[in-house]
N, C-alpha and C positions, 0 to 999 in steps of 0.2 A: 729407284725413279725420282735424279738429281734429287739434290739435297733437299730434305725434311719435304719430301712432294710426295713419301707415303713408301709399304712396301711391299712384292709380291714374293710369291712360295711358288719354287717351280721345282714338281716332285716328279717323280717315276714310279709307276707302280709296275713295270716291266724289264727291269733290272737295263734301265736305260735306252730301251729302243724304242721309248716315246716318253714325250712329256706335256705334261698338264702345269698350266698358269692359276694359281690360284691372288684374285683382285683383295679380298675382304680386308687386306692390311693396309691396303692402299689408300691413307690416311691423310691429310693435310697435318704436321708435325712431325711423323712420323718419317725415321731414317734406320739404317744400320740394324736392322734385328739376328738373331740368332737364335737358333731353336731346337729342341729337344723332346725327345720321344718320354712318355710318362709311364710310368709300369702300368697301368690300364691300357695304354694302346695310346691314349692320347697325347697330342703335340701339344706344346707349351710353346709360344712367340715371346720374347720380349724386346723391347723396341725400343731404341737410342728416342727421345724426346725434344724437341724444340719449345715444349708448351713452358709457358712460367705462371708461378704456381696462382696469376690472375687468370688465368684459361685454362689451371687442368694440371699443368702437368708437376709443379711442386717439390724438383729435385730426387724424382724418382724412376724408372723405369717403366714404360705403358708394359702390357702383355696380353696377349688372348687366347684360350684352348680353343684347341680343335678337337672334336669328339670321333670325324671320319677321316683320317688320316692325313691329315694339312687338305681337306678340298673343302672346306669351310673354316672360318674360324668365327669365334663369339664375339660380342662385345668389346672393345679395347680401353683394359682399364688402368689404373695405376699403382702398382706393388709398392705398397706399403713401406715393404723392409726392402727397396730394392733400391739404395740412393745412389743419384749421378749425378755430375757437376757436367750434366751434358756430353756425353761422350761412349762412344762403341762399346761392347762389354762381350760376355761371353757366356753363355749357356750346354750341360751339357747332362747327360745320365750316366752314371757308373755308380754300380753295386748296390741297387737300389736306392739310391738317393740322388738328387739333383743339385748340381755344384753350378755355381755363378762365380765369375771372377771379374773384378775391374777397381777403378778406384773408386772407395768409398769415402767421399765427400759431395756435398752439393753444389762445393764455389769452388776445386780446384783439381787438378788430374794428377791425386795425390794420395796414399795410404791405400796402396793396392793392398788389396781381401777378397778371402775367397770366402763365400758365404753356404752353405749346404741347408738341404729340406730335406726331412726325410718323411714329411705328406703331401709330397709331390708338388710341388708349389706353392701350397698356398701359405706356407711361414716358412722363412728361414731366419732359424736362430741360432745357427751353430756357426762365429764366426773365426775365420784365422790369417792373421795381421800379416801375409808376404814380405814388406817393408816396411823399415820408419815411416811414420805417420806424413813428415816433410819429403821424404823423398819421390821426384815424377814418376807418374804412372801412364801412360792415356789407352791405349787400346790392348787389348788383351787380347791370347788365343789359348783355350785349356783343353789339357789332353790327357787322358788317364788310360792307364792298362794297355800302352806300348807293348809287343810281343814279349815276351821274357819278361816281363814288369809287371808292380804291382803299386809304382807312384805314379803321381799324377806332374806336368809342369805347367806350368802357367808361362807364356811366350809376351813380355810388353814391350811395347814405347818406351822408351827414354827420349826423350826433346830435349834433356841436355846436351848428350854425349852424342846426337843422333846415331843412336843406334839400336840393337834390338835383342832385350837378354833374355833369360831364363832364369827361373825359380822353380823346385823342384820342393814337391812336402807331400808326403803320405796322408790318404785320403782318410 
């Protein structure tokens, strides 16, 4: 809902015949969210934020958890492991892990990295740097387990060449 005025979650419980909207993530400073289902059926949302360290942002993604399939979300909090230079990122569940992709820097859209969590997003301890630290990488989209494949890809924005690129990796 406009830049930094909050996110909404639109969900369907009947295979797309009808939709409902969740407004719990519609908070000032939040934008460009990504969601993934956790192993216990809860849903985690990460949110790009425009909050400075002075008002709670601190170069980290905000996140919230839903325990009812996305109908409601709990408190929006700063995630200590998810670094951001104020940029969109991607979050998915794959093979009993939660994967995050984005530029891993507090100052620039560089250092494209995938982080993995084995504890449903409480911590992201495993990291895989996909590009050299100085290479520009902005918005990302993460996909794993395409039909007939076991690897993952990150599609990312390259502002220097005004193109979209793909990096493949094993999860």
